[in-house]
mmCIF file of the N, C-alpha and C atoms, coordinates in Angstrom:
data_MODEL
# 
_entry.id   MODEL 
# 
loop_
_atom_site.group_PDB 
_atom_site.id 
_atom_site.type_symbol 
_atom_site.label_atom_id 
_atom_site.label_alt_id 
_atom_site.label_comp_id 
_atom_site.label_asym_id 
_atom_site.label_entity_id 
_atom_site.label_seq_id 
_atom_site.pdbx_PDB_ins_code 
_atom_site.Cartn_x 
_atom_site.Cartn_y 
_atom_site.Cartn_z 
_atom_site.occupancy 
_atom_site.B_iso_or_equiv 
_atom_site.pdbx_formal_charge 
_atom_site.auth_seq_id 
_atom_site.auth_comp_id 
_atom_site.auth_asym_id 
_atom_site.auth_atom_id 
_atom_site.pdbx_PDB_model_num 
ATOM 1   N N  . MET A 1 1  ? 2.451   -13.948 -9.858  1.00 0.00 ? 1  MET A N  1 
ATOM 2   C CA . MET A 1 1  ? 3.881   -12.954 -9.516  1.00 0.00 ? 1  MET A CA 1 
ATOM 3   C C  . MET A 1 1  ? 3.516   -11.829 -9.717  1.00 0.00 ? 1  MET A C  1 
ATOM 4   N N  . LEU A 1 2  ? 4.107   -10.941 -9.020  1.00 0.00 ? 2  LEU A N  1 
ATOM 5   C CA . LEU A 1 2  ? 4.111   -8.924  -8.977  1.00 0.00 ? 2  LEU A CA 1 
ATOM 6   C C  . LEU A 1 2  ? 5.506   -9.207  -9.163  1.00 0.00 ? 2  LEU A C  1 
ATOM 7   N N  . MET A 1 3  ? 5.831   -8.149  -10.758 1.00 0.00 ? 3  MET A N  1 
ATOM 8   C CA . MET A 1 3  ? 6.913   -7.382  -10.669 1.00 0.00 ? 3  MET A CA 1 
ATOM 9   C C  . MET A 1 3  ? 7.268   -6.108  -10.119 1.00 0.00 ? 3  MET A C  1 
ATOM 10  N N  . VAL A 1 4  ? 8.154   -6.551  -9.396  1.00 0.00 ? 4  VAL A N  1 
ATOM 11  C CA . VAL A 1 4  ? 8.554   -5.338  -8.411  1.00 0.00 ? 4  VAL A CA 1 
ATOM 12  C C  . VAL A 1 4  ? 9.532   -3.965  -9.414  1.00 0.00 ? 4  VAL A C  1 
ATOM 13  N N  . GLY A 1 5  ? 8.784   -2.791  -9.638  1.00 0.00 ? 5  GLY A N  1 
ATOM 14  C CA . GLY A 1 5  ? 9.179   -1.816  -10.271 1.00 0.00 ? 5  GLY A CA 1 
ATOM 15  C C  . GLY A 1 5  ? 10.413  -0.889  -9.738  1.00 0.00 ? 5  GLY A C  1 
ATOM 16  N N  . PRO A 1 6  ? 10.959  0.135   -10.497 1.00 0.00 ? 6  PRO A N  1 
ATOM 17  C CA . PRO A 1 6  ? 12.040  0.732   -9.515  1.00 0.00 ? 6  PRO A CA 1 
ATOM 18  C C  . PRO A 1 6  ? 11.224  2.024   -8.728  1.00 0.00 ? 6  PRO A C  1 
ATOM 19  N N  . THR A 1 7  ? 12.033  2.442   -7.567  1.00 0.00 ? 7  THR A N  1 
ATOM 20  C CA . THR A 1 7  ? 11.285  3.367   -6.879  1.00 0.00 ? 7  THR A CA 1 
ATOM 21  C C  . THR A 1 7  ? 11.201  4.924   -7.595  1.00 0.00 ? 7  THR A C  1 
ATOM 22  N N  . ILE A 1 8  ? 10.084  5.411   -7.656  1.00 0.00 ? 8  ILE A N  1 
ATOM 23  C CA . ILE A 1 8  ? 10.083  6.589   -8.402  1.00 0.00 ? 8  ILE A CA 1 
ATOM 24  C C  . ILE A 1 8  ? 9.592   7.715   -7.306  1.00 0.00 ? 8  ILE A C  1 
ATOM 25  N N  . GLN A 1 9  ? 9.469   7.746   -6.393  1.00 0.00 ? 9  GLN A N  1 
ATOM 26  C CA . GLN A 1 9  ? 9.319   8.615   -5.131  1.00 0.00 ? 9  GLN A CA 1 
ATOM 27  C C  . GLN A 1 9  ? 10.754  9.383   -5.083  1.00 0.00 ? 9  GLN A C  1 
ATOM 28  N N  . GLN A 1 10 ? 10.545  10.808  -4.703  1.00 0.00 ? 10 GLN A N  1 
ATOM 29  C CA . GLN A 1 10 ? 11.735  11.321  -4.685  1.00 0.00 ? 10 GLN A CA 1 
ATOM 30  C C  . GLN A 1 10 ? 12.032  11.090  -3.122  1.00 0.00 ? 10 GLN A C  1 
ATOM 31  N N  . ASP A 1 11 ? 13.326  11.316  -2.722  1.00 0.00 ? 11 ASP A N  1 
ATOM 32  C CA . ASP A 1 11 ? 13.896  11.203  -0.889  1.00 0.00 ? 11 ASP A CA 1 
ATOM 33  C C  . ASP A 1 11 ? 13.076  12.223  -0.610  1.00 0.00 ? 11 ASP A C  1 
ATOM 34  N N  . ARG A 1 12 ? 12.928  11.676  0.957   1.00 0.00 ? 12 ARG A N  1 
ATOM 35  C CA . ARG A 1 12 ? 12.149  11.802  1.896   1.00 0.00 ? 12 ARG A CA 1 
ATOM 36  C C  . ARG A 1 12 ? 12.298  13.552  2.300   1.00 0.00 ? 12 ARG A C  1 
ATOM 37  N N  . ILE A 1 13 ? 13.821  14.039  2.084   1.00 0.00 ? 13 ILE A N  1 
ATOM 38  C CA . ILE A 1 13 ? 14.438  14.837  2.363   1.00 0.00 ? 13 ILE A CA 1 
ATOM 39  C C  . ILE A 1 13 ? 13.538  16.187  1.294   1.00 0.00 ? 13 ILE A C  1 
ATOM 40  N N  . PHE A 1 14 ? 13.866  15.908  0.081   1.00 0.00 ? 14 PHE A N  1 
ATOM 41  C CA . PHE A 1 14 ? 13.473  16.468  -0.882  1.00 0.00 ? 14 PHE A CA 1 
ATOM 42  C C  . PHE A 1 14 ? 11.879  16.927  -1.194  1.00 0.00 ? 14 PHE A C  1 
ATOM 43  N N  . ILE A 1 15 ? 10.984  15.892  -0.588  1.00 0.00 ? 15 ILE A N  1 
ATOM 44  C CA . ILE A 1 15 ? 9.314   15.987  -0.472  1.00 0.00 ? 15 ILE A CA 1 
ATOM 45  C C  . ILE A 1 15 ? 9.261   17.087  1.038   1.00 0.00 ? 15 ILE A C  1 
ATOM 46  N N  . VAL A 1 16 ? 10.135  16.949  2.090   1.00 0.00 ? 16 VAL A N  1 
ATOM 47  C CA . VAL A 1 16 ? 10.183  17.948  3.229   1.00 0.00 ? 16 VAL A CA 1 
ATOM 48  C C  . VAL A 1 16 ? 10.124  19.465  2.363   1.00 0.00 ? 16 VAL A C  1 
ATOM 49  N N  . LEU A 1 17 ? 11.387  19.510  1.863   1.00 0.00 ? 17 LEU A N  1 
ATOM 50  C CA . LEU A 1 17 ? 11.784  21.187  1.231   1.00 0.00 ? 17 LEU A CA 1 
ATOM 51  C C  . LEU A 1 17 ? 10.922  21.336  0.597   1.00 0.00 ? 17 LEU A C  1 
ATOM 52  N N  . ARG A 1 18 ? 10.273  20.882  -0.667  1.00 0.00 ? 18 ARG A N  1 
ATOM 53  C CA . ARG A 1 18 ? 9.370   21.249  -1.166  1.00 0.00 ? 18 ARG A CA 1 
ATOM 54  C C  . ARG A 1 18 ? 7.831   21.545  -0.389  1.00 0.00 ? 18 ARG A C  1 
ATOM 55  N N  . CYS A 1 19 ? 7.816   20.749  0.430   1.00 0.00 ? 19 CYS A N  1 
ATOM 56  C CA . CYS A 1 19 ? 6.337   21.479  1.086   1.00 0.00 ? 19 CYS A CA 1 
ATOM 57  C C  . CYS A 1 19 ? 6.764   22.504  1.999   1.00 0.00 ? 19 CYS A C  1 
ATOM 58  N N  . GLN A 1 20 ? 7.914   23.199  2.430   1.00 0.00 ? 20 GLN A N  1 
ATOM 59  C CA . GLN A 1 20 ? 7.837   24.311  3.121   1.00 0.00 ? 20 GLN A CA 1 
ATOM 60  C C  . GLN A 1 20 ? 8.230   25.206  2.176   1.00 0.00 ? 20 GLN A C  1 
ATOM 61  N N  . MET A 1 21 ? 7.965   25.227  1.027   1.00 0.00 ? 21 MET A N  1 
ATOM 62  C CA . MET A 1 21 ? 7.764   25.976  0.008   1.00 0.00 ? 21 MET A CA 1 
ATOM 63  C C  . MET A 1 21 ? 6.448   26.424  -0.377  1.00 0.00 ? 21 MET A C  1 
ATOM 64  N N  . HIS A 1 22 ? 5.259   25.705  0.116   1.00 0.00 ? 22 HIS A N  1 
ATOM 65  C CA . HIS A 1 22 ? 4.037   26.309  -0.123  1.00 0.00 ? 22 HIS A CA 1 
ATOM 66  C C  . HIS A 1 22 ? 3.392   26.676  1.452   1.00 0.00 ? 22 HIS A C  1 
ATOM 67  N N  . MET A 1 23 ? 2.340   27.286  1.074   1.00 0.00 ? 23 MET A N  1 
ATOM 68  C CA . MET A 1 23 ? 1.235   27.506  2.549   1.00 0.00 ? 23 MET A CA 1 
ATOM 69  C C  . MET A 1 23 ? 0.567   26.080  2.769   1.00 0.00 ? 23 MET A C  1 
ATOM 70  N N  . TYR A 1 24 ? 0.424   25.440  1.939   1.00 0.00 ? 24 TYR A N  1 
ATOM 71  C CA . TYR A 1 24 ? -0.569  23.933  2.063   1.00 0.00 ? 24 TYR A CA 1 
ATOM 72  C C  . TYR A 1 24 ? -0.187  22.444  1.559   1.00 0.00 ? 24 TYR A C  1 
ATOM 73  N N  . ALA A 1 25 ? 0.001   21.387  2.335   1.00 0.00 ? 25 ALA A N  1 
ATOM 74  C CA . ALA A 1 25 ? 0.653   20.540  1.694   1.00 0.00 ? 25 ALA A CA 1 
ATOM 75  C C  . ALA A 1 25 ? -0.432  19.594  2.011   1.00 0.00 ? 25 ALA A C  1 
ATOM 76  N N  . MET A 1 26 ? -0.518  18.472  1.206   1.00 0.00 ? 26 MET A N  1 
ATOM 77  C CA . MET A 1 26 ? -1.205  17.206  1.239   1.00 0.00 ? 26 MET A CA 1 
ATOM 78  C C  . MET A 1 26 ? -0.399  15.956  1.292   1.00 0.00 ? 26 MET A C  1 
ATOM 79  N N  . THR A 1 27 ? -0.866  15.195  1.919   1.00 0.00 ? 27 THR A N  1 
ATOM 80  C CA . THR A 1 27 ? -0.577  13.663  2.036   1.00 0.00 ? 27 THR A CA 1 
ATOM 81  C C  . THR A 1 27 ? -1.333  12.911  1.639   1.00 0.00 ? 27 THR A C  1 
ATOM 82  N N  . ALA A 1 28 ? -1.113  11.408  1.475   1.00 0.00 ? 28 ALA A N  1 
ATOM 83  C CA . ALA A 1 28 ? -2.160  10.166  1.307   1.00 0.00 ? 28 ALA A CA 1 
ATOM 84  C C  . ALA A 1 28 ? -1.639  8.988   1.050   1.00 0.00 ? 28 ALA A C  1 
ATOM 85  N N  . ASP A 1 29 ? -2.323  8.159   1.723   1.00 0.00 ? 29 ASP A N  1 
ATOM 86  C CA . ASP A 1 29 ? -2.049  6.641   1.587   1.00 0.00 ? 29 ASP A CA 1 
ATOM 87  C C  . ASP A 1 29 ? -2.324  5.875   0.460   1.00 0.00 ? 29 ASP A C  1 
ATOM 88  N N  . ILE A 1 30 ? -1.705  5.983   -0.297  1.00 0.00 ? 30 ILE A N  1 
ATOM 89  C CA . ILE A 1 30 ? -1.723  5.135   -2.098  1.00 0.00 ? 30 ILE A CA 1 
ATOM 90  C C  . ILE A 1 30 ? -2.286  4.079   -1.634  1.00 0.00 ? 30 ILE A C  1 
ATOM 91  N N  . SER A 1 31 ? -1.800  3.194   -1.016  1.00 0.00 ? 31 SER A N  1 
ATOM 92  C CA . SER A 1 31 ? -2.244  1.726   -0.878  1.00 0.00 ? 31 SER A CA 1 
ATOM 93  C C  . SER A 1 31 ? -3.481  1.716   -0.475  1.00 0.00 ? 31 SER A C  1 
ATOM 94  N N  . LYS A 1 32 ? -4.084  2.296   0.412   1.00 0.00 ? 32 LYS A N  1 
ATOM 95  C CA . LYS A 1 32 ? -5.472  2.268   0.806   1.00 0.00 ? 32 LYS A CA 1 
ATOM 96  C C  . LYS A 1 32 ? -6.312  2.434   -0.768  1.00 0.00 ? 32 LYS A C  1 
ATOM 97  N N  . MET A 1 33 ? -5.769  3.275   -0.868  1.00 0.00 ? 33 MET A N  1 
ATOM 98  C CA . MET A 1 33 ? -6.624  4.192   -2.544  1.00 0.00 ? 33 MET A CA 1 
ATOM 99  C C  . MET A 1 33 ? -6.558  2.621   -3.404  1.00 0.00 ? 33 MET A C  1 
ATOM 100 N N  . TYR A 1 34 ? -5.209  2.276   -3.612  1.00 0.00 ? 34 TYR A N  1 
ATOM 101 C CA . TYR A 1 34 ? -5.462  1.069   -4.354  1.00 0.00 ? 34 TYR A CA 1 
ATOM 102 C C  . TYR A 1 34 ? -6.399  -0.293  -4.097  1.00 0.00 ? 34 TYR A C  1 
ATOM 103 N N  . GLN A 1 35 ? -6.401  -0.550  -2.567  1.00 0.00 ? 35 GLN A N  1 
ATOM 104 C CA . GLN A 1 35 ? -7.566  -1.733  -2.396  1.00 0.00 ? 35 GLN A CA 1 
ATOM 105 C C  . GLN A 1 35 ? -9.196  -1.642  -2.040  1.00 0.00 ? 35 GLN A C  1 
ATOM 106 N N  . GLN A 1 36 ? -9.343  -0.206  -3.152  1.00 0.00 ? 36 GLN A N  1 
ATOM 107 C CA . GLN A 1 36 ? -10.824 0.250   -3.118  1.00 0.00 ? 36 GLN A CA 1 
ATOM 108 C C  . GLN A 1 36 ? -11.079 -0.272  -4.488  1.00 0.00 ? 36 GLN A C  1 
ATOM 109 N N  . ILE A 1 37 ? -9.688  -0.520  -5.579  1.00 0.00 ? 37 ILE A N  1 
ATOM 110 C CA . ILE A 1 37 ? -10.488 -0.734  -6.753  1.00 0.00 ? 37 ILE A CA 1 
ATOM 111 C C  . ILE A 1 37 ? -10.637 -2.161  -7.124  1.00 0.00 ? 37 ILE A C  1 
ATOM 112 N N  . GLN A 1 38 ? -11.684 -2.542  -7.447  1.00 0.00 ? 38 GLN A N  1 
ATOM 113 C CA . GLN A 1 38 ? -12.308 -4.010  -8.034  1.00 0.00 ? 38 GLN A CA 1 
ATOM 114 C C  . GLN A 1 38 ? -11.313 -4.737  -9.223  1.00 0.00 ? 38 GLN A C  1 
ATOM 115 N N  . VAL A 1 39 ? -10.720 -5.673  -8.970  1.00 0.00 ? 39 VAL A N  1 
ATOM 116 C CA . VAL A 1 39 ? -10.399 -6.093  -10.232 1.00 0.00 ? 39 VAL A CA 1 
ATOM 117 C C  . VAL A 1 39 ? -11.512 -6.650  -11.034 1.00 0.00 ? 39 VAL A C  1 
ATOM 118 N N  . HIS A 1 40 ? -11.407 -7.016  -12.575 1.00 0.00 ? 40 HIS A N  1 
ATOM 119 C CA . HIS A 1 40 ? -12.586 -7.567  -13.404 1.00 0.00 ? 40 HIS A CA 1 
ATOM 120 C C  . HIS A 1 40 ? -12.619 -9.122  -12.868 1.00 0.00 ? 40 HIS A C  1 
ATOM 121 N N  . PRO A 1 41 ? -13.976 -9.134  -12.856 1.00 0.00 ? 41 PRO A N  1 
ATOM 122 C CA . PRO A 1 41 ? -14.135 -10.814 -12.379 1.00 0.00 ? 41 PRO A CA 1 
ATOM 123 C C  . PRO A 1 41 ? -13.608 -11.539 -13.368 1.00 0.00 ? 41 PRO A C  1 
ATOM 124 N N  . GLU A 1 42 ? -13.321 -11.624 -14.424 1.00 0.00 ? 42 GLU A N  1 
ATOM 125 C CA . GLU A 1 42 ? -12.725 -12.398 -15.718 1.00 0.00 ? 42 GLU A CA 1 
ATOM 126 C C  . GLU A 1 42 ? -11.181 -12.890 -14.965 1.00 0.00 ? 42 GLU A C  1 
ATOM 127 N N  . ASP A 1 43 ? -10.800 -11.825 -14.168 1.00 0.00 ? 43 ASP A N  1 
ATOM 128 C CA . ASP A 1 43 ? -9.152  -11.516 -13.552 1.00 0.00 ? 43 ASP A CA 1 
ATOM 129 C C  . ASP A 1 43 ? -9.103  -12.424 -12.346 1.00 0.00 ? 43 ASP A C  1 
ATOM 130 N N  . TYR A 1 44 ? -10.524 -12.872 -11.549 1.00 0.00 ? 44 TYR A N  1 
ATOM 131 C CA . TYR A 1 44 ? -10.138 -13.240 -10.142 1.00 0.00 ? 44 TYR A CA 1 
ATOM 132 C C  . TYR A 1 44 ? -9.141  -14.211 -9.760  1.00 0.00 ? 44 TYR A C  1 
ATOM 133 N N  . ASP A 1 45 ? -9.573  -15.312 -10.930 1.00 0.00 ? 45 ASP A N  1 
ATOM 134 C CA . ASP A 1 45 ? -8.465  -16.483 -10.958 1.00 0.00 ? 45 ASP A CA 1 
ATOM 135 C C  . ASP A 1 45 ? -6.700  -16.271 -10.985 1.00 0.00 ? 45 ASP A C  1 
ATOM 136 N N  . LEU A 1 46 ? -6.331  -15.243 -11.694 1.00 0.00 ? 46 LEU A N  1 
ATOM 137 C CA . LEU A 1 46 ? -5.221  -14.404 -11.596 1.00 0.00 ? 46 LEU A CA 1 
ATOM 138 C C  . LEU A 1 46 ? -4.832  -14.192 -10.134 1.00 0.00 ? 46 LEU A C  1 
ATOM 139 N N  . GLN A 1 47 ? -5.558  -13.765 -9.158  1.00 0.00 ? 47 GLN A N  1 
ATOM 140 C CA . GLN A 1 47 ? -5.254  -13.270 -7.987  1.00 0.00 ? 47 GLN A CA 1 
ATOM 141 C C  . GLN A 1 47 ? -5.588  -14.377 -6.770  1.00 0.00 ? 47 GLN A C  1 
ATOM 142 N N  . ARG A 1 48 ? -5.289  -15.758 -7.479  1.00 0.00 ? 48 ARG A N  1 
ATOM 143 C CA . ARG A 1 48 ? -5.739  -17.086 -6.300  1.00 0.00 ? 48 ARG A CA 1 
ATOM 144 C C  . ARG A 1 48 ? -4.400  -17.318 -5.726  1.00 0.00 ? 48 ARG A C  1 
ATOM 145 N N  . ILE A 1 49 ? -4.958  -17.279 -4.372  1.00 0.00 ? 49 ILE A N  1 
ATOM 146 C CA . ILE A 1 49 ? -3.695  -17.691 -3.170  1.00 0.00 ? 49 ILE A CA 1 
ATOM 147 C C  . ILE A 1 49 ? -3.647  -19.105 -2.795  1.00 0.00 ? 49 ILE A C  1 
ATOM 148 N N  . LEU A 1 50 ? -2.862  -19.928 -2.798  1.00 0.00 ? 50 LEU A N  1 
ATOM 149 C CA . LEU A 1 50 ? -2.816  -21.135 -2.205  1.00 0.00 ? 50 LEU A CA 1 
ATOM 150 C C  . LEU A 1 50 ? -1.683  -21.218 -0.906  1.00 0.00 ? 50 LEU A C  1 
ATOM 151 N N  . ARG A 1 51 ? -2.243  -21.578 0.394   1.00 0.00 ? 51 ARG A N  1 
ATOM 152 C CA . ARG A 1 51 ? -1.708  -21.552 1.312   1.00 0.00 ? 51 ARG A CA 1 
ATOM 153 C C  . ARG A 1 51 ? -1.656  -22.475 2.645   1.00 0.00 ? 51 ARG A C  1 
ATOM 154 N N  . ARG A 1 52 ? -0.753  -22.766 3.389   1.00 0.00 ? 52 ARG A N  1 
ATOM 155 C CA . ARG A 1 52 ? -0.870  -23.741 4.596   1.00 0.00 ? 52 ARG A CA 1 
ATOM 156 C C  . ARG A 1 52 ? 0.395   -23.531 5.325   1.00 0.00 ? 52 ARG A C  1 
ATOM 157 N N  . ARG A 1 53 ? 0.027   -23.592 6.501   1.00 0.00 ? 53 ARG A N  1 
ATOM 158 C CA . ARG A 1 53 ? 1.075   -23.682 7.708   1.00 0.00 ? 53 ARG A CA 1 
ATOM 159 C C  . ARG A 1 53 ? 1.930   -24.567 7.797   1.00 0.00 ? 53 ARG A C  1 
ATOM 160 N N  . SER A 1 54 ? 1.643   -25.379 7.605   1.00 0.00 ? 54 SER A N  1 
ATOM 161 C CA . SER A 1 54 ? 2.341   -26.886 7.712   1.00 0.00 ? 54 SER A CA 1 
ATOM 162 C C  . SER A 1 54 ? 1.912   -27.855 6.689   1.00 0.00 ? 54 SER A C  1 
ATOM 163 N N  . SER A 1 55 ? 2.907   -29.060 6.425   1.00 0.00 ? 55 SER A N  1 
ATOM 164 C CA . SER A 1 55 ? 2.528   -29.771 5.318   1.00 0.00 ? 55 SER A CA 1 
ATOM 165 C C  . SER A 1 55 ? 1.376   -30.708 5.758   1.00 0.00 ? 55 SER A C  1 
ATOM 166 N N  . GLU A 1 56 ? 1.171   -30.804 6.868   1.00 0.00 ? 56 GLU A N  1 
ATOM 167 C CA . GLU A 1 56 ? 0.146   -31.774 7.272   1.00 0.00 ? 56 GLU A CA 1 
ATOM 168 C C  . GLU A 1 56 ? -1.283  -31.093 7.261   1.00 0.00 ? 56 GLU A C  1 
ATOM 169 N N  . GLU A 1 57 ? -1.258  -29.811 7.054   1.00 0.00 ? 57 GLU A N  1 
ATOM 170 C CA . GLU A 1 57 ? -2.662  -29.282 6.940   1.00 0.00 ? 57 GLU A CA 1 
ATOM 171 C C  . GLU A 1 57 ? -3.047  -29.408 5.349   1.00 0.00 ? 57 GLU A C  1 
ATOM 172 N N  . PRO A 1 58 ? -4.461  -28.991 5.328   1.00 0.00 ? 58 PRO A N  1 
ATOM 173 C CA . PRO A 1 58 ? -4.771  -29.032 3.790   1.00 0.00 ? 58 PRO A CA 1 
ATOM 174 C C  . PRO A 1 58 ? -4.414  -27.732 3.170   1.00 0.00 ? 58 PRO A C  1 
ATOM 175 N N  . LEU A 1 59 ? -4.500  -27.332 2.342   1.00 0.00 ? 59 LEU A N  1 
ATOM 176 C CA . LEU A 1 59 ? -4.334  -26.453 1.237   1.00 0.00 ? 59 LEU A CA 1 
ATOM 177 C C  . LEU A 1 59 ? -5.735  -25.227 1.573   1.00 0.00 ? 59 LEU A C  1 
ATOM 178 N N  . LYS A 1 60 ? -5.395  -23.708 1.904   1.00 0.00 ? 60 LYS A N  1 
ATOM 179 C CA . LYS A 1 60 ? -6.469  -23.172 2.208   1.00 0.00 ? 60 LYS A CA 1 
ATOM 180 C C  . LYS A 1 60 ? -6.283  -22.288 0.907   1.00 0.00 ? 60 LYS A C  1 
ATOM 181 N N  . GLN A 1 61 ? -7.567  -21.872 0.168   1.00 0.00 ? 61 GLN A N  1 
ATOM 182 C CA . GLN A 1 61 ? -7.706  -21.159 -1.040  1.00 0.00 ? 61 GLN A CA 1 
ATOM 183 C C  . GLN A 1 61 ? -8.625  -19.859 -0.618  1.00 0.00 ? 61 GLN A C  1 
ATOM 184 N N  . TYR A 1 62 ? -7.264  -18.448 -1.120  1.00 0.00 ? 62 TYR A N  1 
ATOM 185 C CA . TYR A 1 62 ? -8.150  -17.530 -1.142  1.00 0.00 ? 62 TYR A CA 1 
ATOM 186 C C  . TYR A 1 62 ? -8.119  -16.774 -2.566  1.00 0.00 ? 62 TYR A C  1 
ATOM 187 N N  . GLN A 1 63 ? -8.723  -15.771 -2.787  1.00 0.00 ? 63 GLN A N  1 
ATOM 188 C CA . GLN A 1 63 ? -9.015  -15.116 -4.199  1.00 0.00 ? 63 GLN A CA 1 
ATOM 189 C C  . GLN A 1 63 ? -9.323  -13.477 -3.481  1.00 0.00 ? 63 GLN A C  1 
ATOM 190 N N  . LEU A 1 64 ? -8.727  -12.663 -4.148  1.00 0.00 ? 64 LEU A N  1 
ATOM 191 C CA . LEU A 1 64 ? -8.339  -11.645 -4.101  1.00 0.00 ? 64 LEU A CA 1 
ATOM 192 C C  . LEU A 1 64 ? -8.943  -10.929 -5.287  1.00 0.00 ? 64 LEU A C  1 
ATOM 193 N N  . VAL A 1 65 ? -10.295 -9.746  -4.782  1.00 0.00 ? 65 VAL A N  1 
ATOM 194 C CA . VAL A 1 65 ? -11.063 -9.234  -5.803  1.00 0.00 ? 65 VAL A CA 1 
ATOM 195 C C  . VAL A 1 65 ? -10.756 -7.714  -5.780  1.00 0.00 ? 65 VAL A C  1 
ATOM 196 N N  . THR A 1 66 ? -9.887  -7.536  -5.297  1.00 0.00 ? 66 THR A N  1 
ATOM 197 C CA . THR A 1 66 ? -9.510  -6.019  -5.141  1.00 0.00 ? 66 THR A CA 1 
ATOM 198 C C  . THR A 1 66 ? -7.912  -5.846  -5.783  1.00 0.00 ? 66 THR A C  1 
ATOM 199 N N  . VAL A 1 67 ? -7.527  -4.596  -5.997  1.00 0.00 ? 67 VAL A N  1 
ATOM 200 C CA . VAL A 1 67 ? -6.003  -4.528  -6.483  1.00 0.00 ? 67 VAL A CA 1 
ATOM 201 C C  . VAL A 1 67 ? -5.145  -4.763  -5.406  1.00 0.00 ? 67 VAL A C  1 
ATOM 202 N N  . THR A 1 68 ? -3.526  -5.286  -5.372  1.00 0.00 ? 68 THR A N  1 
ATOM 203 C CA . THR A 1 68 ? -3.211  -5.482  -4.353  1.00 0.00 ? 68 THR A CA 1 
ATOM 204 C C  . THR A 1 68 ? -1.340  -4.871  -4.588  1.00 0.00 ? 68 THR A C  1 
ATOM 205 N N  . LEU A 1 69 ? -0.942  -4.371  -3.544  1.00 0.00 ? 69 LEU A N  1 
ATOM 206 C CA . LEU A 1 69 ? 0.625   -4.256  -3.602  1.00 0.00 ? 69 LEU A CA 1 
ATOM 207 C C  . LEU A 1 69 ? 1.171   -5.102  -3.072  1.00 0.00 ? 69 LEU A C  1 
ATOM 208 N N  . HIS A 1 70 ? 0.747   -5.893  -2.347  1.00 0.00 ? 70 HIS A N  1 
ATOM 209 C CA . HIS A 1 70 ? 1.447   -6.802  -1.469  1.00 0.00 ? 70 HIS A CA 1 
ATOM 210 C C  . HIS A 1 70 ? 2.116   -7.985  -2.203  1.00 0.00 ? 70 HIS A C  1 
ATOM 211 N N  . HIS A 1 71 ? 3.210   -7.987  -1.792  1.00 0.00 ? 71 HIS A N  1 
ATOM 212 C CA . HIS A 1 71 ? 3.885   -9.434  -2.570  1.00 0.00 ? 71 HIS A CA 1 
ATOM 213 C C  . HIS A 1 71 ? 4.357   -10.656 -1.616  1.00 0.00 ? 71 HIS A C  1 
ATOM 214 N N  . LEU A 1 72 ? 4.008   -11.284 -2.187  1.00 0.00 ? 72 LEU A N  1 
ATOM 215 C CA . LEU A 1 72 ? 4.424   -13.037 -1.433  1.00 0.00 ? 72 LEU A CA 1 
ATOM 216 C C  . LEU A 1 72 ? 5.788   -13.310 -1.150  1.00 0.00 ? 72 LEU A C  1 
ATOM 217 N N  . HIS A 1 73 ? 6.101   -14.054 -0.112  1.00 0.00 ? 73 HIS A N  1 
ATOM 218 C CA . HIS A 1 73 ? 7.539   -14.217 0.209   1.00 0.00 ? 73 HIS A CA 1 
ATOM 219 C C  . HIS A 1 73 ? 7.721   -15.629 0.587   1.00 0.00 ? 73 HIS A C  1 
ATOM 220 N N  . HIS A 1 74 ? 8.441   -16.476 0.149   1.00 0.00 ? 74 HIS A N  1 
ATOM 221 C CA . HIS A 1 74 ? 8.605   -17.771 0.252   1.00 0.00 ? 74 HIS A CA 1 
ATOM 222 C C  . HIS A 1 74 ? 9.107   -17.655 1.762   1.00 0.00 ? 74 HIS A C  1 
ATOM 223 N N  . SER A 1 75 ? 8.654   -18.704 2.617   1.00 0.00 ? 75 SER A N  1 
ATOM 224 C CA . SER A 1 75 ? 9.717   -18.628 3.332   1.00 0.00 ? 75 SER A CA 1 
ATOM 225 C C  . SER A 1 75 ? 9.769   -20.239 4.306   1.00 0.00 ? 75 SER A C  1 
# 
């Protein structure tokens, strides 16, 4: 389970206004960066996901080996 923390990014209007004060601005997709970070092999089991589309199907098992920012939601 992942705990959702508070939003620490400023409102977009403040980011846009601040960018207009400088000659150069840079943006990045930080979620893509985190997907490049590998979890220590001892922690692989902590990122195990069991899933099936219906109760008739067998469980499928997935194991994530990189940092993930996605949250699982029950449907």
